[in-house]
C-alpha positions in Angstrom: 125.3 88.4 72.7 125.4 89.3 69.0 124.2 87.2 66.0 126.2 87.1 62.8 124.7 88.0 59.4 126.7 86.8 56.4 126.1 87.8 52.8 128.4 88.1 49.8 132.0 88.8 50.9 131.1 90.9 54.0 130.0 89.9 57.5 128.3 92.4 59.9 127.5 91.7 63.5 123.8 92.1 64.4 122.5 93.4 67.7 119.3 94.7 69.2 119.7 98.3 70.5 120.0 97.3 74.1 122.9 95.0 73.3 125.0 97.3 71.1 128.6 97.3 72.3 130.1 100.4 73.8 131.2 102.9 71.1 134.9 103.8 70.8 136.2 102.3 67.5 135.9 104.9 64.8 134.4 103.6 61.6 133.2 100.2 63.0 129.8 99.2 61.6 127.0 96.9 62.9 123.4 96.2 62.0 120.9 97.1 64.7 117.9 94.8 64.4 115.4 97.2 66.1 116.6 100.5 64.9 113.4 100.9 62.9 110.9 98.3 61.8 113.4 96.3 59.7 116.6 97.5 61.4 119.4 99.7 60.1 123.2 99.9 59.7 124.9 101.9 62.4 128.4 103.3 62.5 130.7 104.0 65.5 132.0 107.6 65.5 134.3 107.0 68.4 131.9 108.2 71.1 128.5 106.9 70.0 126.6 104.8 67.4 124.8 106.7 64.6 122.8 105.7 61.6 125.0 105.2 58.6 125.2 108.5 56.7 123.4 110.2 59.6 119.8 109.2 58.9 117.6 106.1 58.9 114.0 105.3 58.0 112.3 104.0 61.1 108.8 103.3 60.0 106.3 104.1 57.2 102.6 103.9 56.4 102.3 102.9 52.8 98.6 102.4 52.4 95.5 104.5 53.1 94.2 104.5 56.7 90.6 103.9 57.3 88.1 106.8 57.2 88.2 108.5 60.6 85.2 110.3 62.1 85.0 112.7 65.1 86.8 110.3 67.5 90.6 110.8 67.9 92.2 107.7 66.2 95.8 106.7 66.0 96.7 106.0 62.3 100.5 105.8 62.5 102.7 104.5 65.3 106.2 103.3 66.0 107.7 102.1 69.3 111.1 103.5 70.1 113.4 101.2 72.1 114.4 102.3 75.6 117.2 104.9 75.6 117.0 105.0 71.8 116.5 108.7 71.1 119.7 110.6 71.8 119.9 114.3 72.9 120.1 116.8 70.0 119.0 114.1 67.5 115.8 114.6 65.5 112.7 112.6 64.5 111.4 113.8 61.1 107.8 113.1 60.2 106.6 113.3 56.6 102.9 112.7 56.0 99.9 113.3 53.7 96.3 113.6 54.7 92.9 114.0 53.1 89.2 114.2 53.9 85.9 113.3 52.2 84.3 116.8 51.9 84.5 120.5 52.7 82.3 120.7 55.8 84.4 119.7 58.8 87.9 120.6 60.0 90.5 117.8 60.4 93.0 117.9 63.3 96.3 116.0 63.5 98.0 115.3 66.9 101.4 113.8 67.7 101.8 112.0 70.9 104.8 110.4 72.7 104.6 108.1 75.8 104.7 104.7 77.3 101.0 103.7 76.7 100.7 103.9 73.0 97.3 105.4 73.3 95.6 108.9 73.1 96.4 109.3 76.8 100.2 109.8 75.9 101.7 113.3 76.1 100.7 115.5 73.2 103.7 117.0 71.4 101.7 118.8 68.7 98.2 119.6 67.6 97.1 121.4 64.4 94.1 121.7 62.2 95.9 120.7 59.0 92.7 120.8 57.0 90.0 123.4 57.6 86.5 123.0 56.3 87.2 124.2 52.8 90.4 122.1 52.1 90.6 118.4 51.4 94.3 117.5 51.2 97.6 118.4 53.0 101.2 117.3 53.0 103.9 118.4 55.4 107.3 117.7 56.9 108.7 118.8 60.3 111.2 117.9 62.9 111.2 117.2 66.6 114.5 117.5 68.4 115.3 115.9 71.8 116.5 118.7 74.0 116.9 116.8 77.3 116.0 113.3 78.4 112.5 114.6 79.2 111.9 117.5 76.8 111.2 117.7 73.0 111.5 120.8 70.9 109.2 121.3 67.9 111.3 122.9 65.0 109.0 125.1 62.9 107.5 128.5 63.0 104.3 129.5 64.9 101.7 132.2 64.5 101.2 132.6 60.8 98.7 131.4 58.2 100.4 128.0 57.9 102.1 128.1 61.3 102.7 124.8 63.0 102.7 122.7 59.8 106.4 122.4 59.1 109.2 124.1 57.3 109.2 126.7 54.4 106.7 129.1 55.9 106.7 132.3 57.9 104.8 133.1 61.1 104.4 136.0 63.5 104.8 133.9 66.7 108.0 132.9 68.5 109.4 129.4 68.1 107.3 126.9 70.2 108.7 126.0 73.5 109.8 122.4 74.4 107.3 119.9 75.6 107.9 117.7 78.7 107.8 113.9 78.0 108.3 110.7 79.8 112.1 110.0 80.2 113.6 108.5 77.0 115.1 105.8 79.2 111.7 104.2 78.8 110.4 102.5 75.6 108.2 105.2 74.1 105.5 105.1 71.4 105.5 107.8 68.8 101.9 108.1 67.6 100.0 110.2 65.0 96.3 110.6 65.3 93.6 112.4 63.3 90.1 113.6 64.2 87.3 115.2 62.2 85.6 118.1 64.0 82.1 116.9 63.0 80.1 114.0 61.7 79.8 115.0 58.1 83.3 114.5 56.7 85.7 111.7 57.4 89.5 112.1 57.4 92.3 109.7 56.4 96.1 109.4 56.3 97.4 108.8 52.8 101.0 108.0 53.8 103.6 108.7 56.4 107.3 108.2 57.0 109.3 108.6 60.3 113.0 109.2 60.0 115.8 109.4 62.5 118.5 112.1 62.0 121.6 112.2 64.1 123.5 115.4 64.9 126.8 115.9 63.1 128.9 116.3 66.2 
């Protein structure tokens, strides 16, 4: 059952994702209350519901994380509703990191699974900051290939391989990673770890976006 949100001269129905009506009326709009932390407007394209204009901000970290030592620690997380991520759609992660000194490396990992802990499936792991560097910023996409596989969309094998777009590498494109079926509610988590006990690492900011395919 939907709720009704009224404001100004317009009225939009409001639904949680699990209760969205079947698509099939081109141009119809509704507000999905859990399509992201604060919800987003969706539009019916005749066959499915998509974020209005094809993209939506799901979650953000807007303040510094704590200082992380050499224990893997989740610093950014968002729970995706069951059957939320649609095949060929993307999750786009934008983030900035830093560390306290120039002694230890800092590693960032992305995980996706039902537990919401460091035991979830690892999608990606990269040393964003080696010992001599103290800040990094990157953006990259993950595309859902099947209900149980995710494809990392960036180059591999070069100096900056693995860290996102706008760089060149010698390796082939990374293969898909097998995940828990997206029919489950899944946690998308970002963790960081310092390789030693001298430097601490932190997340400056992060945003997680949902981008739907055009077709």
